[in-house]
ROSEDO-798617 format. One record per residue (C-alpha): y, x, z; residue number from 0; residue in three letters. Coordinates in Angstrom, 1 decimal. Layout:
<vexnus>
<vexnu><north>Y</north><east>X</east><up>Z</up><seq>NUM</seq><type>ALA</type></vexnu>
...
</vexnus>
This chain:
<vexnus>
<vexnu><north>34.5</north><east>65.3</east><up>-179.2</up><seq>0</seq><type>MET</type></vexnu>
<vexnu><north>32.9</north><east>67.9</east><up>-181.4</up><seq>1</seq><type>ASN</type></vexnu>
<vexnu><north>30.3</north><east>69.5</east><up>-179.2</up><seq>2</seq><type>ASN</type></vexnu>
<vexnu><north>29.3</north><east>72.0</east><up>-182.0</up><seq>3</seq><type>ILE</type></vexnu>
<vexnu><north>32.7</north><east>73.5</east><up>-181.9</up><seq>4</seq><type>ARG</type></vexnu>
<vexnu><north>32.7</north><east>73.8</east><up>-178.1</up><seq>5</seq><type>ILE</type></vexnu>
<vexnu><north>29.2</north><east>75.3</east><up>-178.2</up><seq>6</seq><type>ASN</type></vexnu>
<vexnu><north>30.5</north><east>77.9</east><up>-180.7</up><seq>7</seq><type>ASN</type></vexnu>
<vexnu><north>33.3</north><east>78.8</east><up>-178.3</up><seq>8</seq><type>PHE</type></vexnu>
<vexnu><north>30.8</north><east>79.1</east><up>-175.5</up><seq>9</seq><type>ARG</type></vexnu>
<vexnu><north>28.4</north><east>81.4</east><up>-177.5</up><seq>10</seq><type>MET</type></vexnu>
<vexnu><north>31.3</north><east>83.6</east><up>-178.4</up><seq>11</seq><type>GLY</type></vexnu>
<vexnu><north>32.4</north><east>83.8</east><up>-174.7</up><seq>12</seq><type>ALA</type></vexnu>
<vexnu><north>28.9</north><east>84.5</east><up>-173.6</up><seq>13</seq><type>TYR</type></vexnu>
<vexnu><north>28.6</north><east>87.3</east><up>-176.2</up><seq>14</seq><type>ALA</type></vexnu>
<vexnu><north>31.8</north><east>89.0</east><up>-174.9</up><seq>15</seq><type>ALA</type></vexnu>
<vexnu><north>30.6</north><east>88.6</east><up>-171.3</up><seq>16</seq><type>LEU</type></vexnu>
<vexnu><north>27.1</north><east>89.9</east><up>-172.1</up><seq>17</seq><type>ALA</type></vexnu>
<vexnu><north>28.4</north><east>92.9</east><up>-174.1</up><seq>18</seq><type>VAL</type></vexnu>
<vexnu><north>30.8</north><east>93.8</east><up>-171.2</up><seq>19</seq><type>GLY</type></vexnu>
<vexnu><north>28.0</north><east>93.6</east><up>-168.6</up><seq>20</seq><type>LEU</type></vexnu>
<vexnu><north>25.6</north><east>95.6</east><up>-170.8</up><seq>21</seq><type>ILE</type></vexnu>
<vexnu><north>28.3</north><east>98.2</east><up>-171.3</up><seq>22</seq><type>ASN</type></vexnu>
<vexnu><north>28.9</north><east>98.3</east><up>-167.5</up><seq>23</seq><type>LEU</type></vexnu>
<vexnu><north>25.2</north><east>99.1</east><up>-166.9</up><seq>24</seq><type>ARG</type></vexnu>
<vexnu><north>24.6</north><east>101.6</east><up>-169.7</up><seq>25</seq><type>TYR</type></vexnu>
<vexnu><north>27.7</north><east>103.7</east><up>-169.1</up><seq>26</seq><type>GLN</type></vexnu>
<vexnu><north>27.2</north><east>104.1</east><up>-165.4</up><seq>27</seq><type>THR</type></vexnu>
<vexnu><north>28.9</north><east>107.2</east><up>-164.2</up><seq>28</seq><type>GLY</type></vexnu>
<vexnu><north>31.4</north><east>107.4</east><up>-167.1</up><seq>29</seq><type>ALA</type></vexnu>
<vexnu><north>35.1</north><east>107.7</east><up>-166.2</up><seq>30</seq><type>SER</type></vexnu>
<vexnu><north>37.0</north><east>104.4</east><up>-166.1</up><seq>31</seq><type>ALA</type></vexnu>
<vexnu><north>33.8</north><east>102.4</east><up>-167.0</up><seq>32</seq><type>ASN</type></vexnu>
<vexnu><north>34.7</north><east>99.4</east><up>-164.9</up><seq>33</seq><type>LEU</type></vexnu>
<vexnu><north>38.1</north><east>98.9</east><up>-166.4</up><seq>34</seq><type>SER</type></vexnu>
<vexnu><north>36.7</north><east>99.4</east><up>-170.0</up><seq>35</seq><type>LYS</type></vexnu>
<vexnu><north>34.0</north><east>96.8</east><up>-169.3</up><seq>36</seq><type>SER</type></vexnu>
<vexnu><north>36.4</north><east>94.3</east><up>-167.7</up><seq>37</seq><type>LEU</type></vexnu>
<vexnu><north>38.4</north><east>94.2</east><up>-170.9</up><seq>38</seq><type>VAL</type></vexnu>
<vexnu><north>35.3</north><east>92.4</east><up>-172.3</up><seq>39</seq><type>LEU</type></vexnu>
<vexnu><north>34.1</north><east>90.6</east><up>-169.2</up><seq>40</seq><type>ILE</type></vexnu>
<vexnu><north>37.4</north><east>88.9</east><up>-168.2</up><seq>41</seq><type>ILE</type></vexnu>
<vexnu><north>38.2</north><east>87.2</east><up>-171.5</up><seq>42</seq><type>PRO</type></vexnu>
<vexnu><north>34.6</north><east>86.1</east><up>-172.0</up><seq>43</seq><type>GLY</type></vexnu>
<vexnu><north>34.4</north><east>84.7</east><up>-168.5</up><seq>44</seq><type>GLY</type></vexnu>
<vexnu><north>37.7</north><east>82.9</east><up>-168.8</up><seq>45</seq><type>LEU</type></vexnu>
<vexnu><north>36.8</north><east>81.3</east><up>-172.1</up><seq>46</seq><type>LEU</type></vexnu>
<vexnu><north>33.4</north><east>80.2</east><up>-170.8</up><seq>47</seq><type>LEU</type></vexnu>
<vexnu><north>35.1</north><east>78.6</east><up>-167.7</up><seq>48</seq><type>ALA</type></vexnu>
<vexnu><north>37.7</north><east>76.9</east><up>-169.9</up><seq>49</seq><type>ILE</type></vexnu>
<vexnu><north>35.0</north><east>75.5</east><up>-172.1</up><seq>50</seq><type>SER</type></vexnu>
<vexnu><north>33.7</north><east>73.4</east><up>-169.2</up><seq>51</seq><type>PHE</type></vexnu>
<vexnu><north>37.1</north><east>72.0</east><up>-168.1</up><seq>52</seq><type>ALA</type></vexnu>
<vexnu><north>38.4</north><east>68.8</east><up>-169.7</up><seq>53</seq><type>GLU</type></vexnu>
<vexnu><north>41.7</north><east>70.3</east><up>-170.8</up><seq>54</seq><type>PHE</type></vexnu>
<vexnu><north>39.8</north><east>73.3</east><up>-172.3</up><seq>55</seq><type>GLY</type></vexnu>
<vexnu><north>37.6</north><east>71.0</east><up>-174.4</up><seq>56</seq><type>LYS</type></vexnu>
<vexnu><north>40.7</north><east>69.2</east><up>-175.7</up><seq>57</seq><type>LYS</type></vexnu>
<vexnu><north>42.3</north><east>72.6</east><up>-176.5</up><seq>58</seq><type>TRP</type></vexnu>
<vexnu><north>39.2</north><east>73.8</east><up>-178.3</up><seq>59</seq><type>MET</type></vexnu>
<vexnu><north>39.4</north><east>70.9</east><up>-180.8</up><seq>60</seq><type>GLN</type></vexnu>
<vexnu><north>42.7</north><east>72.4</east><up>-182.1</up><seq>61</seq><type>ASN</type></vexnu>
<vexnu><north>42.5</north><east>74.6</east><up>-185.2</up><seq>62</seq><type>LYS</type></vexnu>
<vexnu><north>45.1</north><east>76.9</east><up>-183.6</up><seq>63</seq><type>GLY</type></vexnu>
<vexnu><north>42.6</north><east>77.5</east><up>-180.7</up><seq>64</seq><type>ALA</type></vexnu>
<vexnu><north>39.9</north><east>78.5</east><up>-183.2</up><seq>65</seq><type>ALA</type></vexnu>
<vexnu><north>42.3</north><east>80.9</east><up>-185.0</up><seq>66</seq><type>LEU</type></vexnu>
<vexnu><north>43.5</north><east>82.4</east><up>-181.7</up><seq>67</seq><type>THR</type></vexnu>
<vexnu><north>39.9</north><east>82.9</east><up>-180.4</up><seq>68</seq><type>CYS</type></vexnu>
<vexnu><north>38.7</north><east>84.3</east><up>-183.7</up><seq>69</seq><type>ALA</type></vexnu>
<vexnu><north>41.5</north><east>86.9</east><up>-183.7</up><seq>70</seq><type>VAL</type></vexnu>
<vexnu><north>41.0</north><east>87.9</east><up>-180.1</up><seq>71</seq><type>ILE</type></vexnu>
<vexnu><north>37.2</north><east>87.8</east><up>-180.5</up><seq>72</seq><type>GLY</type></vexnu>
<vexnu><north>37.4</north><east>90.1</east><up>-183.5</up><seq>73</seq><type>GLY</type></vexnu>
<vexnu><north>39.6</north><east>92.5</east><up>-181.6</up><seq>74</seq><type>LEU</type></vexnu>
<vexnu><north>37.1</north><east>92.5</east><up>-178.7</up><seq>75</seq><type>LEU</type></vexnu>
<vexnu><north>34.2</north><east>93.1</east><up>-181.1</up><seq>76</seq><type>LEU</type></vexnu>
<vexnu><north>36.0</north><east>96.1</east><up>-182.6</up><seq>77</seq><type>ILE</type></vexnu>
<vexnu><north>36.8</north><east>97.3</east><up>-179.1</up><seq>78</seq><type>TYR</type></vexnu>
<vexnu><north>33.1</north><east>97.0</east><up>-178.0</up><seq>79</seq><type>SER</type></vexnu>
<vexnu><north>32.0</north><east>99.3</east><up>-180.9</up><seq>80</seq><type>PHE</type></vexnu>
<vexnu><north>34.8</north><east>101.8</east><up>-180.2</up><seq>81</seq><type>VAL</type></vexnu>
<vexnu><north>34.0</north><east>101.8</east><up>-176.5</up><seq>82</seq><type>LEU</type></vexnu>
</vexnus>
């Protein structure tokens, strides 16, 4: 298995998770802050959890998985700046 590819997925998941948690802390008191932050936290947490499961590791070796995660990750990155 290509561990470098799996580590790239994990780093992307960690980045989304970290940005969501940082946003949650720094926008304390803002309206609907939790729901806005969860948009980043949930996908990051799910991808991180999947990266440790055996079926997730197999899925991550697929080029379609890389494209899917790149598109979703790009959208989440744009959302994090707009947020």
